[in-house]
C-alpha positions as MATLAB code, in Angstrom:
seq = 'MTVQSRPVKFTPAPPSPTPLKPEFSGFIEDRPVVLAELPDGSTAWLVSGYEQARQVAADPRFSRALAVSSARAQQGFDALAGASINGIDPPEHTRLRKLVASAFTARRVDALRPRVAGIVDELIDALLDEPQPADLVTAFSLPLPVRIICEMLGVPTDDMEQFHAWSDTVMGDWERNSDEVMTALADMFGYFGELIEMKRAQPADDLMTALIAARDQADRLSEDELMVMGCTLLLGGHETTSNLINLSLLALLDHPDELAKLRAEPDLIPGAVEEFLRYVRLSSLVPARVTSEEVRIGDVTIPAGETVIPLFGTANRDPSVFTDPDRFDVTRAAASSHLAFGYGVHHCVGAQLARMEMREAFRGLLGRVPGLRLAVPAEQLRFKQGMAIHSLCELPVKWDSDALARSTR';
ca = [
       0.000    0.000    0.000;
       1.259    3.476   -0.869;
       1.274    5.768    2.157;
       1.029    9.539    1.734;
       2.206   11.378    4.821;
       0.376   14.656    4.186;
      -2.117   15.973    1.636;
      -0.904   18.107   -1.231;
      -2.538   21.503   -1.682;
      -5.194   21.656   -4.388;
      -5.953   25.135   -5.693;
      -8.247   25.064   -8.734;
      -6.835   27.074  -11.611;
      -9.028   30.052  -12.516;
     -11.045   29.787  -15.728;
      -9.133   30.814  -18.820;
     -10.100   31.473  -22.447;
      -7.094   29.360  -23.433;
      -7.350   25.758  -22.182;
      -4.441   25.149  -19.848;
      -3.083   21.851  -18.674;
      -5.580   20.548  -16.114;
      -4.619   20.572  -12.458;
      -2.626   17.519  -11.356;
      -1.831   16.534  -14.950;
       1.759   15.981  -13.858;
       0.580   13.296  -11.438;
      -1.164   11.090  -14.021;
       1.642    8.598  -14.611;
       3.479    8.610  -11.270;
       0.701    9.397   -8.771;
      -2.739    8.991  -10.368;
      -4.370    8.867   -6.890;
      -3.378   11.671   -4.507;
      -4.666   12.836   -1.131;
      -5.274   16.588   -1.372;
      -6.467   19.491    0.727;
      -9.386   21.256   -0.963;
     -10.038   25.013   -0.899;
     -12.511   24.667    1.996;
      -9.904   22.930    4.164;
     -11.338   19.424    3.799;
      -9.377   16.563    2.267;
     -10.199   14.251   -0.625;
      -8.506   11.681   -2.806;
      -8.094   13.169   -6.284;
      -7.972   10.613   -9.088;
      -6.338   11.909  -12.267;
      -5.482    8.756  -14.243;
      -7.918    7.674  -16.961;
      -8.367    4.043  -15.914;
      -8.449    4.969  -12.232;
     -11.107    7.651  -12.825;
     -13.236    5.132  -14.720;
     -12.907    2.725  -11.794;
     -14.201    5.367   -9.372;
     -17.150    6.141  -11.653;
     -18.082    2.499  -12.236;
     -17.377    0.814   -8.889;
     -20.486    0.909   -6.618;
     -18.237    1.118   -3.556;
     -17.677    4.780   -4.496;
     -21.059    6.177   -3.448;
     -22.675    9.408   -4.596;
     -25.416    9.053   -1.985;
     -22.895    9.076    0.862;
     -21.210   12.136   -0.644;
     -24.406   14.224   -0.572;
     -25.867   12.911    2.667;
     -27.219   15.414    5.165;
     -24.350   14.590    7.515;
     -21.818   16.196    5.154;
     -21.275   19.850    4.228;
     -22.536   20.659    0.738;
     -21.361   23.115   -1.893;
     -23.419   24.454   -4.780;
     -25.217   21.847   -6.841;
     -24.739   19.080   -4.254;
     -27.292   20.870   -2.085;
     -29.861   19.871   -4.733;
     -28.373   16.496   -5.652;
     -29.454   14.503   -2.583;
     -32.901   13.698   -3.987;
     -31.944   13.729   -7.680;
     -30.507   11.155  -10.066;
     -27.158   12.924   -9.614;
     -26.957   12.119   -5.923;
     -28.377    8.658   -5.330;
     -27.123    5.120   -5.879;
     -28.790    2.077   -7.435;
     -31.411    0.729   -7.117;
     -33.121    4.094   -6.433;
     -30.972    5.733   -9.085;
     -32.042    3.108  -11.623;
     -35.724    3.725  -10.849;
     -35.509    7.484  -11.383;
     -33.188    7.347  -14.374;
     -35.557    5.023  -16.244;
     -38.295    7.648  -15.955;
     -36.349   10.171  -18.036;
     -33.904    8.082  -20.063;
     -36.460    7.373  -22.810;
     -36.652   11.107  -23.603;
     -32.912   11.214  -24.341;
     -32.349    8.086  -26.443;
     -30.403    8.385  -29.703;
     -33.661    7.896  -31.646;
     -35.522   10.638  -29.748;
     -32.566   12.996  -29.990;
     -32.244   12.401  -33.735;
     -35.938   13.193  -34.116;
     -35.262   16.539  -32.400;
     -32.462   17.440  -34.810;
     -34.637   19.352  -37.339;
     -36.109   21.433  -34.528;
     -32.659   22.214  -33.113;
     -31.344   23.091  -36.577;
     -34.323   25.397  -37.036;
     -33.643   27.201  -33.757;
     -29.950   27.509  -34.698;
     -30.907   29.171  -37.978;
     -33.428   31.417  -36.251;
     -30.877   32.572  -33.677;
     -28.198   33.137  -36.320;
     -30.649   35.161  -38.423;
     -31.242   37.406  -35.411;
     -27.500   37.526  -34.592;
     -26.600   38.697  -38.099;
     -29.190   41.466  -37.865;
     -27.512   42.844  -34.738;
     -24.914   45.614  -34.811;
     -21.334   44.454  -34.368;
     -19.865   43.415  -32.036;
     -22.564   41.121  -30.651;
     -22.570   39.005  -27.507;
     -22.688   35.359  -28.559;
     -23.736   34.274  -25.044;
     -27.030   36.179  -24.976;
     -27.655   35.922  -28.721;
     -26.878   32.267  -29.314;
     -25.067   29.913  -26.940;
     -27.398   30.419  -23.966;
     -30.831   30.614  -25.659;
     -30.167   27.552  -27.853;
     -29.991   24.872  -25.100;
     -32.449   26.773  -22.891;
     -35.116   26.788  -25.592;
     -34.602   23.097  -26.304;
     -34.812   21.903  -22.682;
     -37.728   24.259  -21.987;
     -39.650   22.845  -24.952;
     -38.885   19.287  -23.856;
     -40.014   19.965  -20.289;
     -42.902   22.238  -21.225;
     -41.440   25.215  -19.333;
     -42.076   28.793  -20.591;
     -38.969   30.192  -22.297;
     -40.060   33.680  -21.203;
     -38.632   32.813  -17.786;
     -35.169   32.061  -19.204;
     -33.392   34.915  -17.438;
     -34.793   33.830  -14.072;
     -33.772   30.187  -14.692;
     -30.252   31.254  -15.538;
     -29.954   33.458  -12.448;
     -30.975   30.529  -10.251;
     -28.560   28.288  -12.129;
     -25.627   30.652  -11.631;
     -26.250   30.571   -7.886;
     -26.853   26.841   -7.504;
     -23.773   26.010   -9.609;
     -21.598   27.898   -7.129;
     -18.175   26.827   -5.909;
     -16.550   27.070   -2.467;
     -16.909   30.867   -2.514;
     -20.686   30.763   -2.836;
     -22.646   31.608    0.289;
     -24.764   28.602    1.290;
     -27.706   30.859    2.201;
     -27.758   32.196   -1.362;
     -27.834   28.640   -2.712;
     -30.691   27.615   -0.427;
     -32.695   30.732   -1.330;
     -32.267   30.010   -5.056;
     -33.288   26.383   -4.526;
     -36.371   27.423   -2.559;
     -37.373   29.801   -5.357;
     -36.868   27.084   -7.963;
     -38.910   24.578   -5.970;
     -41.687   27.142   -5.619;
     -41.661   27.786   -9.365;
     -41.807   24.097  -10.236;
     -44.514   23.493   -7.651;
     -46.721   26.017   -9.454;
     -45.769   24.578  -12.852;
     -46.674   21.047  -11.737;
     -50.101   22.157  -10.547;
     -50.691   24.001  -13.816;
     -49.777   20.921  -15.850;
     -51.960   18.711  -13.701;
     -54.852   20.950  -14.680;
     -53.727   21.300  -18.317;
     -51.670   18.262  -19.407;
     -49.500   18.645  -22.494;
     -47.226   16.549  -24.692;
     -44.022   17.225  -22.765;
     -41.632   15.572  -20.333;
     -42.989   17.253  -17.179;
     -46.509   16.042  -17.961;
     -45.125   12.511  -18.442;
     -43.312   12.696  -15.103;
     -46.466   13.971  -13.394;
     -48.350   10.983  -14.824;
     -45.656    8.674  -13.480;
     -46.212   10.285  -10.085;
     -50.014   10.469  -10.045;
     -51.002    7.356  -11.987;
     -48.211    4.874  -11.317;
     -46.747    6.181   -8.023;
     -43.246    5.729   -9.460;
     -41.771    8.808   -7.775;
     -42.627   11.061   -4.853;
     -43.811   14.663   -5.080;
     -40.402   15.891   -3.872;
     -38.632   13.677   -6.428;
     -40.881   15.079   -9.142;
     -39.982   18.643   -8.236;
     -36.256   17.938   -7.909;
     -36.248   16.069  -11.228;
     -37.673   19.103  -12.998;
     -35.081   21.405  -11.453;
     -32.233   18.992  -12.221;
     -33.181   18.581  -15.871;
     -33.601   22.323  -16.353;
     -30.203   23.102  -14.804;
     -28.346   20.254  -16.457;
     -30.062   20.799  -19.785;
     -28.616   24.225  -20.463;
     -25.746   25.297  -18.196;
     -23.086   22.868  -19.401;
     -24.015   22.933  -23.088;
     -24.045   26.721  -23.254;
     -20.583   27.003  -21.756;
     -19.230   24.109  -23.819;
     -20.251   25.972  -26.988;
     -18.455   29.119  -25.791;
     -15.265   27.393  -24.646;
     -15.129   25.166  -27.728;
     -15.378   28.193  -30.004;
     -12.532   29.832  -28.082;
     -10.412   26.699  -28.561;
     -11.139   26.785  -32.302;
     -10.317   30.468  -32.637;
      -7.062   29.821  -30.766;
      -6.171   27.149  -33.356;
      -6.823   28.719  -36.784;
      -5.516   25.681  -38.703;
      -8.072   23.444  -36.984;
     -10.796   26.017  -37.617;
      -9.866   26.054  -41.305;
     -10.245   22.261  -41.453;
     -13.821   22.465  -40.163;
     -14.757   25.310  -42.486;
     -13.404   23.307  -45.444;
     -14.896   19.970  -44.347;
     -18.089   20.374  -42.284;
     -18.414   16.588  -42.131;
     -15.572   16.689  -39.581;
     -17.786   18.532  -37.077;
     -19.182   15.456  -35.231;
     -15.658   14.195  -34.531;
     -14.527   17.714  -33.657;
     -17.271   17.952  -31.021;
     -15.747   14.912  -29.304;
     -12.378   16.666  -29.295;
     -13.998   19.810  -27.857;
     -15.442   17.703  -25.054;
     -12.075   16.080  -24.370;
      -9.994   19.223  -24.598;
     -11.874   22.143  -23.035;
     -11.740   22.726  -19.294;
     -15.346   23.212  -18.161;
     -14.700   22.770  -14.448;
     -11.920   21.862  -12.043;
     -13.911   19.292  -10.069;
     -16.758   16.874  -10.654;
     -19.228   15.445   -8.114;
     -17.499   13.619   -5.307;
     -17.964   10.052   -4.137;
     -17.437    8.537   -0.691;
     -16.069    5.049   -0.153;
     -18.588    2.694    1.436;
     -15.771    0.294    2.348;
     -12.018    0.059    1.938;
     -11.104    0.157   -1.771;
      -7.816   -0.321   -3.573;
      -7.001    1.755   -6.664;
      -3.711    0.737   -8.219;
      -1.212    0.688   -5.365;
      -3.273    2.994   -3.133;
      -5.727    1.692   -0.528;
      -8.448    4.172    0.402;
     -10.238    3.578    3.726;
     -14.010    3.543    4.098;
     -15.703    6.925    4.545;
     -13.166    8.875    2.467;
     -14.092   11.487   -0.157;
     -12.873   10.599   -3.647;
     -13.077   12.923   -6.669;
     -12.378   11.640  -10.190;
     -10.755   14.425  -12.216;
     -12.342   13.634  -15.566;
     -10.854   16.714  -17.235;
      -7.369   15.666  -16.199;
      -8.024   12.036  -17.151;
      -8.927   13.293  -20.622;
      -5.272   14.326  -20.997;
      -3.857   10.936  -19.952;
      -1.046   10.140  -22.439;
      -1.637    6.406  -22.055;
      -4.999    6.887  -23.809;
      -4.578   10.060  -25.893;
      -1.431   10.559  -27.946;
       0.088   14.007  -27.457;
      -2.898   14.844  -25.184;
      -2.283   18.585  -24.908;
      -2.553   19.008  -28.681;
      -5.941   20.191  -29.995;
      -6.810   18.043  -33.023;
     -10.303   18.050  -34.546;
      -9.467   14.857  -36.457;
      -8.272   12.915  -33.383;
      -9.425    9.321  -33.804;
      -9.642    8.453  -30.096;
     -11.376   11.640  -28.949;
     -14.719    9.914  -28.303;
     -13.111    7.909  -25.478;
     -13.234   11.046  -23.311;
     -14.895   11.137  -19.894;
     -16.516   14.562  -20.255;
     -19.960   13.090  -19.588;
     -18.760   10.818  -16.808;
     -18.856    7.050  -16.829;
     -20.883    4.212  -15.359;
     -24.364    4.628  -13.888;
     -23.952    8.394  -13.526;
     -22.984    8.927  -17.169;
     -24.891   12.074  -18.186;
     -28.416   11.129  -19.265;
     -28.483   14.084  -21.666;
     -25.142   13.351  -23.335;
     -26.635   12.589  -26.754;
     -28.735   15.755  -26.657;
     -25.710   17.884  -25.750;
     -23.670   16.339  -28.563;
     -26.395   16.995  -31.097;
     -26.899   20.591  -29.953;
     -23.159   21.261  -30.227;
     -22.970   19.716  -33.694;
     -25.856   21.819  -34.977;
     -24.488   24.920  -33.255;
     -21.123   24.642  -35.006;
     -22.643   23.701  -38.344;
     -24.579   26.950  -38.106;
     -21.812   29.157  -36.743;
     -19.114   27.939  -39.148;
     -21.404   27.601  -42.137;
     -23.419   30.806  -41.890;
     -21.255   33.362  -40.058;
     -18.290   34.219  -42.305;
     -15.110   35.274  -40.579;
     -16.508   34.693  -37.080;
     -13.917   35.997  -34.618;
     -13.445   37.597  -31.230;
     -14.174   41.315  -31.033;
     -11.762   41.785  -28.114;
      -8.437   40.161  -27.188;
      -9.000   36.807  -25.493;
      -7.279   37.983  -22.316;
      -9.984   40.634  -21.871;
     -12.796   38.073  -21.621;
     -14.347   37.865  -18.157;
     -15.635   34.789  -16.364;
     -18.328   34.756  -13.706;
     -16.904   34.506  -10.226;
     -17.839   31.885   -7.659;
     -19.061   29.265  -10.138;
     -17.998   25.633  -10.306;
     -18.549   25.735  -14.081;
     -16.364   28.067  -16.133;
     -18.980   30.481  -17.413;
     -18.239   33.566  -19.519;
     -19.953   36.841  -18.649;
     -20.119   37.656  -22.357;
     -18.439   36.616  -25.609;
     -18.152   39.620  -27.983;
     -17.807   38.504  -31.613;
     -17.598   40.052  -35.066;
     -17.949   38.682  -38.597;
     -17.367   39.719  -42.210;
     -20.392   41.724  -43.284;
     -19.156   42.085  -46.878;
     -18.760   38.339  -47.307;
     -22.204   37.813  -45.779;
     -23.743   40.332  -48.174;
     -22.149   38.600  -51.194;
     -23.360   35.188  -50.049;
     -26.975   36.407  -49.827;
     -27.122   38.004  -53.292;
];
């Protein structure tokens, strides 16, 4: 057994418009499992190696339910996770996941593609009518996933700004005041409580109505689970995808040769999306697990009751899996092996939807917005403070109006 005398200090790198090497990337080969002190003073085992991170995600002895139990201090989203599919273990996790998984199958997602492509075109039409520079966040990357998840759930898109404000608070990091998080959660629960009653009175062809039927007619989930499920899907259905679009575009603009490949060969976009997911740094940490018994990872034995955090972003740069892992390559053959959506039972239920939205987003942006580029130097871009997800305040962009005018003649 490897013995570590004292924890190493873990200080998450601040968000950056240029993807840096993930934290602890230097530990992957020699020390893929390291005891670390987190920013709040607690300790956790950080797992940076690819195979080791997959073991943590797949082995039921690493429990999400124990990590979000009421006996442990919670940050940000984990305050919501305790009753959601993100914070419970099988068999309860299996029961709840089955209720929503059918809405996110490859077949259902493919059927949504024309609608997503239509929204992409609609948003780009509006973007190109705006004066330059325009903010891509408010004009495109945020409303696209919000409109899709709102339509799927049957939630009014008019409330988008309020949803996003709640999301920014709930997705807080160690700096976020816990009272602010609880207030935002209470407001969200109140909103969804009213929405549920409205849909009980006026059922519709949407996911929330289906979940209400599962509650009222089949007793397959509780009222609290119903409310938390709605909140979870709304948060998860837009926050990550919006920021992935922004950060992926920044990676492309930082690599003009790779951007030129996609402009010349749009059929490369699906593979490029996998490389975006592998390469960009969306967050420093992912949801923690707690060992339910003593577990051995490689040559490290972790006692029961210990916090363990798989660093999926760092694992996505493991040189044993990805050749020259710090190189951004939109034609990388192994890119789809990434762990951006997790692994095992907690693999993101909306992964196929997020992939499809990103593919359609970049087909639209690269195909219809000539000369798309930053309107300010990358170092001037600002990120929201106190968020676990790296979220831009705005993304000012410009494009070639003359080329656009010629293409429309």
